[in-house]
N, C-alpha and C positions, 0 to 999 in steps of 0.2 A: 580702246585704251585712252584716246584723247577725250572721248565723252566722259569716261570715268574720272579722269583728272579734272575736267571742267566741273563735273558735279561735286567732286571733293572740295575744290577751291570755293565754289559757291556756298557749300554748307559751312565751310570754315569761316568765310566772310560774314555770313548771316549770324553765325554763333558769336563771332567777335563783336559785331554791332549790338547784338542782344546783350552781351556781357557789359559793354560800356553803358548802355541804356539802363540796365538794372542797377549799376553802380551809381548813376546819376539820381535815379529814383531813391536809392537808399540814403544818399546825402541830403536830398530834399526832405525826406521823411525825418531824418535826424534833426534838421533845423526846425521843422514843425513841432517835433517832440519837445525841444528845448523851450520854444515859445509857449506851448501848452502847459509845460511844467511850471513856467514862471507865473502864468495866469492862475494856476491851481494852488500856488503856494499859500496865499492868505486863507484859503478855504480848508487846508489840511490841518487836522487837530494833532496828529502824531508827529509832526515835524516835516521838514522839506523832503521831497522825493529824491532818492539817490540817483542823480543823473549819471554819475560815474559808472555805476553798475549797468545802467541801461546802455551807456556808450560801449562798455566792455562786451555786453551781450551782442550788440550790433556788430562790433568788430569781429567777434567769434563767428557770427553768422556770415559776415563778408568773407572771412578766411575759409569757412566751409564751402561757400559758393565757389571760391577760387579753386579749391581742391576738386570740386565736382566738374568745373569747366576744364581743368587740366586732365581729368580722367576722360572726359569726352574727346578732348583733342588727341589724347594718347590712343584711344580706340580708333579714331579716324586715321591716325598716323600708321597704326598697325595694318589697317586695310590698304593704305596707300603705298606703304614701303615695297611690298612685292611687285606692284605694278610699275613703280618707278625703277626698281632694281632691274626688272626684266628689260625695261626700255633702255636703261643705261647700259646694260650688258650687251644688248644688241648693237647699240651705237658704237661702243668701244670696240666690239668685234669687227665692225665694218671699217673703223678707222685704222686698226692695227693690221688689217689684212690688205696686202697689196692687190693691185688690179688683176694680175695674172696668177695670183696664188689660188691653190685648190684646197686651202685649209677650211675645215668645216667650222661653221659659226658656233659660238658658245651656246646659243639658244638650242641648236640642234644637238650639240653634245649633251647639254643638260636634259633635253627631252629623251635622248637615247638612254642616258643613265637611269632616268626615272622609269622608262619602259623596261629596261633590263631588271631593275629592282622589283618591279611589279610582276614580272614574268618568272623570275628565278625563284624568289622566296615565296613559299605557299601562303604564308600568313601576312604578306605585305599589304594586301588590300584591306583586310579587317583592321590592321594596325593604322593605316593611313586614315581610314574612316573614323577610328577612335580619336586620333589626334585632331582631325577636323572638327569633330563634335566638341572636344575639350576646348579648342581654340574659339569656336563659335560661342560657347557658353561664357568663356572669360571675356572676350571682346564685347559680347552683348551685355554682360554684367557691368563692365566699365561704362558702356554707353548709357545704360539705365541709371547707373550711379550719377552720371553727369546731368541727367534731365529730370531726375526725381529727388525727393527729400529722404529716401530710404537709405539704410546703411548698406555698405558694400556686400556684406554677407547676404542680406535680404535680396539685393539686386542679382547676385549670382544664382540664388535659388529661383528667383522669378525668371531669370534668363533660361534656366534649365526647364522650367514649366512651359515656356514658349517653344523651346526646341522639341520637347516631348509631345506637347499637344498644341497645335496651332490655333485652337479655338480659345485659348486662355487670353489672348491679346484683346479680346472684345471689351474687357473691363478697363482698359487703359483710358486715362483722362488727360487731356492736353495734347497739343500738337507734337511736342518733342517725344513724350512717352509713346504716343501712338505710332509715330514714324519709326522709332527704334524697335518697338514690339513687333510691328509688321515685318521689318527687316529680319529680325531674329526668327520669326515664324516662317518666313520664306526660306531662310537657310535651313531651318529644321525640316521643312518639307523636302528639300533637296537631299539632305542627309538621310531622311527616312526612305526616300525613293532609292538612293544608292544602297542602303542597308537591305531593303527588300529585294533589290536586284542581286546582291551578293548571296543572300539566303536562298533565293530561288535558284540561282546558278549552282550553289552548293548541293541543294536537294536534287536538282535535275542531274547533276554530275554523278551523285551517288546512285540514283536510280538507273542512270545510263550505265554506270559501272556494273551494277548488278545484272542489268539486262544483257550487257555485252559479255558477261562472264569474266570480269577483270578482278573480282575480289578473290582473296586467298582462301584456299580450302584447308580447314583445320580438322584433319582426319589422321588416323593411323591404322595400320593393318588393313588397308583398303587395297583393292585391285585397281591399278591405273592402266588405262587404255590410251595409247597415243596414236592418233590417226583416225581416219574414217574410210570405210569401204562397205561393199555389199555384205561382207561377212559379219558386220557389227551386230546386226539383229540376232543372228544365231548364237554369237558369242555371248551376248548379254543374257539370252535365254538359258544357255548352259550354266553360266555363272550363277544365275538366280536359282536354278534347280540345285546346284551344288551347295549353295548357302542356306537352302530351305531348312535343313536339319539344325542349323545354328540360329534359326529365327530371323534370317536375313543378314545381309552384309552391305557394304558400301562399295560402289563401283564409280570411279571418276573417269570421265571421258574428256580428253583434251584434243582438239583438232583446230585447224585453221578455217573454221566456219563460224557463222554467227550462232551465238548461244541459243537464241530463240528458235532458229531453224533446226538445230540439233534436238532440242527438247520437243519440238513439234513432230519431227520424224520419229523419235523414240516413242512418243505418245501414240503414234499410228500403228506401232508394232502389235500384232495380235497375239500376245501371250501375257501370262500373269507373272509379275516380278516376285511374287511369294515373299514379300517383306524386304526385298533388296532395294536400296535407294540408289538411283542413278543420278550423279551430279555431273553437269556439263560445264566446261570452261573453254573459252576461246583463247587460243595461244599457239605458239610454235614450239615443237619439241626440240628445235635447234637453239633455242634461247634459254639460257640458264635461269633467268628471272622468271620466265613462264613455267619452267619445271619446278622451281621453288614454290610457285604459287599453288601448285597442286600437291604439295607435300610429298615430292618424289622420294625423299630420303626415308620416309616412314611407311611407304607402301610395301606390302608383303609380296607383291608380284607386279611386274610392269610388262604389258603386252604391246609390242610395236607392230601395228598392222601395215601390210603392204598396200601401197596406193594402186588404184586402178589405172591401167595404162601400160606404158613401156616398162618392161621388166628391169632393164639395166638402170633406168632412172629411179625406179621404185627401190631397188636394192641399194643404189648409191645414197638415197635419202635415208634408208634404214641404217646404213653404215654411219652416216653423219649423226643420226639420232643416238646411236650407241656411243659415239665419241662424246656427245654432249652429256649423256648419262654418266659416262666415266669421269667427267669433269666436275661432278657435283661435290662440293667441298665437304659436306656433312657425311658423305658416303651413302651407300644404298643398303637398306636392311633386307630387301627382297632380291629375287633373281629377275632376269630379263628374258622374256620370250619374244623372239624376233621371227616374224613371218617373212620368208624370202620367196622370190619368184624364180630364181635361177640357182641350180645346184652349184654352179661354178663359183658363186660368190659366198658360199657358206664358210669356206676356210678363212677368208679375209675378215668376215664379221666375228668369227670365233677368236681370231688372232687379236682383234681390237678389244673385244669385250672380255676375253679371258674366261675365268671360271664362273663369272656371273651370268653368262649368256647361254641360252638354249635356243636352238634354231628349229624351225619347222618349214621345210621347203614345200610350198603348196603344190606346185606342178609335179614335183617328184613323187610326193605322197599319192596324189591322185593317179598319176601314170602307173605306178606300181600296183595300186589297188585295182585299177581297171584290168591290168594283166592278170592279177590273181583271180578276179571275178570271171574273166573270160575262160580261165582254166577250170574254175569251180563255180558254176552258177549258184546264186543264192548267198554268196559270201558277202555281198554288199549289205544285205540286211543284218548279217551277223556283226559287221563292223559298226553299223549304225547303233546297234544295241550296246556294244562294248565301249565305244567312244562317247556315247551320250550319257548324261547323268540321270536319265529317266529310269533306266533299268539297272544293270549290273556293270561295274567298271573295276579297274585295277586299284588296289590299295596295298600299301606296304606298312607293316607294323611289327614291332618286337614282342615276342611272347616267351618270357623266360622259362615258363613251365614246360616248353617243348624242347629245351636243350637236352641233347643226348639221344633224341629219337632219330630213327631213320626217316629219310624223306618219304619212303613208302608208307610209313605209319602216319606221318604228318598229313598225307593226302586224304586220309579218312578221319582226321581229327576235328574237322570243322563241319557241323551239320548245316550251316548257313553260308558257307563259302567253299571255294575250290582253290586250293593252293596250286600255283603255276610255277613258282621259282623261289630262289633264295637270294637274298642280298648278303653276300659273304663278307663278314667283317675282316677276315684274314687277308682278303684280296683288295683291301682298300674300299670296301663298299660296292664292289662289282656285283651286278645282278646276273645270276645264272638262271636262264629259263630252262625248264624241263631237265633238271639235274638227274643224276643216276639215283636209283632207289637206295643204293648203299651209302649215300652221303649222310653223314651224321651231323646234326645241327650243333654248332659250337656257340659258346657264349658271345653275345653281341650280334649273332646272325638275326636277320629279319625275314619275314615270310611275305612273299608276293602272292596275293589272292585275287580272285574275282568275286566280288560281293555287292550287295545292293547299296550299302553305305558303310562308312568307316566305324559306325557304332552298332551295326546289326549282326556282328559275328564275333564268336569267341570259341576257342578250342574246348572240347569236352573229353571225357574218357573215351578210349578207343572202343568203337562198336564191334560186336561179334559179326564178322563178315566171313561168309563161306569161301573157302580157298578157290581161287580162280582156276578153271580148267583151261589148259593151253589149247588153242585152236591154231593149227599150223596151216595157214592159207597163204600161198605165195601170190602176191599181186602181179598181174600181168605187166610186162615191161612197157615203158612209155612208147606210144606210137607217134610217128610224125604227124604234125597238124598243119592245117592250112588256115592262115589268119589274115583278115583284111583290116587295114587301118584306113578309115575315111576321115580326111581332114589333115591339117598340118598344125603341129604345136612347136613352140620354140625348143622344147626339150624332147623332141621325137627321137633324137640320137640316143638319149639315155634310155628311152623305152625300148629301142632296138637292142641295146646291150642287155637289158633285163630279160627280154624275150629270148635272146640267144642263150642265156643261162638257164631259163626255165624249160624250154622246148626240147624235144628229142631230136637227134640228128636226122637230117633229111626234111625238116619242116620248111614251109614256104611262108614268107611274109610279103603280102601284096600291099603296096601303098598307093592309094587312090586319092588325089587332090588336084587342085588347080595350079600348083607350082610347076613350072616347066621342067620336064625331065632332065634337060641338060644343066639345070641349076641345082638340082637336088643333091647330087654328089658333093658339090662345092659347099652347100649349106650344111650338110651332114659332117663334112670334114672340118669345116670351121667350128662346128659345135663340139668337136673332139672325138668323132667316131673314126675308128681304125677298121676299115673293111677287111683287112687281112686277119683280124682277130675274131671274126665271126665264124664259129665252128659248126653250129647246129642249124642255122637258117640260111635261106637264099632269098635275096631281095628281088622283088618283081615290081617294076614301076609302071603305073598307068596314070595318064593325065586326063582330067575331066572335072566337071562340076557335080558335086554330090547331091544337088537338088534338081538336077535335070534327068528325067527318066531315061532318055535315049543313051545318055552317058553311062548310067548304071546298068542298062541292059547289055552293054558290051562286056560286062564282067560275069564270070561263072558263079553267080551269087549262091546257087544251090549247092555248091561244092565246098564251101568254107565251113570249118568247124566253129570258128568264132569270128565275129565282126565287131570291131571297136569303132564307135562313132565319137570322134573327138570334137570338143568345142574349138572350132577353127580359129587360128590366130588372127584372121582378118576381122572377126566379129566378137572376140572374147571380151572386149571392153563393155559390150552391152549384153547383159544376161538374158534379156527377153529375146533379142535378135539371135543370139547364139543358140538358145533353146529352141526357137522356132525353126532354125536351120537343121538342128539335130533331129527334131521331131519329124520334119518333112523328109529327111533322108531315111529315117527309120521306117516310116509308112511306105515309102517307095520301095525300099528293099524287101520288106515283108510282103508287099503285094506282088512283086516280081517273083519272089520265092514261091508264094502260094500258087501262082499261075503255072509255074514250071514243075510243080509236084505231080507225080503220077496220080491218075484218077483213083486207084485203089487206096493209096495212102490217105487221100482226103476223106474217102468214104469209110474206110475201116479203122480210122484213127481212134485212139482210146477216148475215154470219156472226156468231153471237152471241158475246159476250165472256164469258170465264170458263168454268167447267165446268158451268154450269147449263143445263138443257135448255130449248128454246124453249117447251115447253108448261107449264113451271113458272111460278109467280107472279113469282119473282125474274127469270126470263128476260123476262117481259113488261115488267117495270119497266126492265130494261136497254135494251130496245128503245124504250121510251117516253123514255129519256134521250137518244136520238138527236134527238128533236124539240125539246127544251128543256133548258137548262142549269140545274141546281140547285146552289147554293153554300151549304153549311151551315157555320155558325160553331161550332167544336168547342172546348171548354175543357179536357177531360180527354184526355190522350194515349191512354188505353185505348180510348176510343170510336173512335179512328182505325182500329183493326184491323177493327171491324165494317164501316165504310164501305169500307175497302180491299178486303175480301173480296167484298162485294156488288157493288161497282162501279156502283151506281145513282146516285151523286152525287159531285160534287167537294166538297172541304171546305177550310176554312181553320182550321188548328190555332192558334187565337189566342194562348193562353197560351205555347205553345212558340215561336211566331214572335216574340212580344215578348221572350221570354227570349233568343232568338238575337240579336235586335237589340241588347239591352242588353249582352250579352257582347261583341259585335263592337265597339260603341262604347267599352266599357270597355277593350278591348285597344288600340284606336286611335281617338281621338276624331275624327280627320279623316273617318272613314267616315260619320259622322252627316250631313255635308253631302251626300254621295253619296246616302244613303238618302232624305233629305228631298227631293231633286230627283226621284228615281225615283218617289216617291209623290205629288208635287205635281201640280196641274192643268196646269202649264206646264213646258216643258223637255223632258227626255228620260224615257223609260220603258222597261220591259222588255216586249217584244212577241213574239208567236209568228207567224211568217210561213210561208206555203206555199212549197214548194220551187220551184214554177213561176215565181216572181218572179226567180230567180237562175240557173236552168238549164233545159235541155230534157230531155224524157223519155229516160232511159237515157244521159244524157251523162256522160262520164268526166272527173272533176275531183278535184283534191286540196283540202284545206280552205283552204290559203293562197289558191288561186284563187277560192274562194267568198267569202273575206273581201274580196278586191280587187273582185270583182264587186258585192258588197253596198255597197261604198263609192261606187258610181255612184249609189246612192239615199241616200247619207250615212247608212248604217247600219253597225253593228259586229256581226258574227255572233260569238256567244260559245258556241254549242253547237247541237246538233241532236237530233231524235228520229226514229228510223227508223219505217217504216210499221207494223210489227208489234210494236214495242217498247213497253213500258209506261212507261219512264222516259227522260228526256232525258239526254244526255251533255254535260256542260259542260266546256269547255277540253279537247277531245279530244286524245289523244296521236297521235303520228305524223301530224302535220299535212301532211307532204309526200307521203303515200301516196295514190295515185290510186285511185278506186273509182267504180262506177256508182251514180248516185242515182236514186231513184224520185220521180215527181211527187207522190206521196202522203207523202213525207217532209216534215218541218217543221223550220224553223230558229228558234233563239232569238236575238233581236237586241236591241240597244239603239238606239232610234230616237227621233226627235222626236215628241211627241204630235201626233196629227192634229187 
């Protein structure tokens, strides 16, 4: 600052000296002009020279020069005043402040105010830069006006050219103009550098905002997914298949991850999006500003994924997310589908979310499905076909032309779909699965069907179907079963309650895991299990590690009707590790069973399945699977291929099935009521029935006739699996085509739980 003041004083002194020198030269020149005019007077023909006019012109010139000098001094004063003011303010601040005072100096306060101004207001930096440019042009124009003979307007324009292009000062002539032009050009370079920095920062910030996923999503009628888990890939796949008939849709994923990482992980998923666009954004579902950023109020469905890890923490976060969604001021157009980990938290989430919320309790669904598959092998594949959008799934639609028909007539009214129930308008839209044949459709009722897509079916005129012949076959009573549970899940207490409801009296449930026996009763009681209410099963506890052969050999593995291998609670956070443990347990159990089978059974066994020879170890395991059913809980879809090839176990692909259920409920929330009943202890369920319940050996019938014959048992046939086929056919085409059926064929039905 001292150097600047010294420089300003020096410039001011030199300019003042130059001014007096110029005025002395003007006076001398005027005297010489008078003398010259006197000498030229005798020689002039037109009269004497008007010396008064000359003097007047010289006076005007001197006045103009004084104005230019004043302009130069004023420009220097403008540059000097801020420096002097800051220096004076600092001195005054120190004088007014006592020695022991903690008052902040005026300089620091001013610097703080400027910092706040630049930080708080988004357009403050460009505004300051614009004012600095304007000030530089004005001060530079004044300085040029003081050192050149040009007008003030021309000097302002010349100053702007120096600011805009620093090369323009090369044409300046004279020391004063050169000095001023260089100064203006130097200031212009500084302003240009600051402007370049601001523009670069703005562009970088914009690209960084796009890269980090901070920009707003301008979409409507999209599916919004909040959170990230292993189920996301399967969920996106199902949504893409569901939107294929519409030419694709929009799915927005928001999670607390980097946008580039999410896009990279989604790009690695090995499936076709079929025209569906997946948009990723980084944000927290607990922050309303982030929810607004993804157009939450315009989404047609919102899916809240459970986090991997602790169940209570995951459900607590899901509850807070529902609270945040309830606080959206614009309101929600769509419904909320919440994936929960613990059944006990379902009531609280529904209480908070109200009518907008549909819940899918992942562990509860998989546990019940494993129990159903243990009782009826092959049911897992049926559920994969029903829940997935690749084949047939549930749809609900209103058909006014069917009003007044009996449900028995509605059953054979759809050549490309199978009616399963009615959404009764008189009961507030309640869905009744498998209603009585005598139910008459009323105005407003909707039909629940299983079809390939929502636009692939429609009712037609009633076909001519031969009257069904009643076959009175009494099913044998349920027999006590012996079931083994390998592993420990947090909801194992709920599985025990469901097993007690499904199994016949006198059944045994063996629990084999590494939880100490003296702690199991306490854990089960803490989970809500009342041992006194178990009527049909007896609990047998065995402690051991399911991947250690000698521990498994202590169990009577050859005597169990069904074995359920659970994804153990200790490793369920890692899908690969959990599947590896389940696969190792499966192979050990099958090998022990094969070694304990009588020699005759192994040699005289029926035609082996697959391409493995009977003498191979895998062939022995396949034959051992005829004696007992093993259901393995699989988390990673890649593990499914190993089990499908070996055919030594049935499996429940838990993560994929939960994703299918979430996608189906997201597309149509009404389907959640159907799924809840099919998985509940009471009501209707999916079952596999032998063909001899509906027909005789080699009897020729079409599918319509089988449907009507099954109605004699109040069952709805939705598909079949032929004797040598690996997969069942759901909603078969050509239902009026007659064919011969074998007694070894099986039918898939919806029937009341036994």
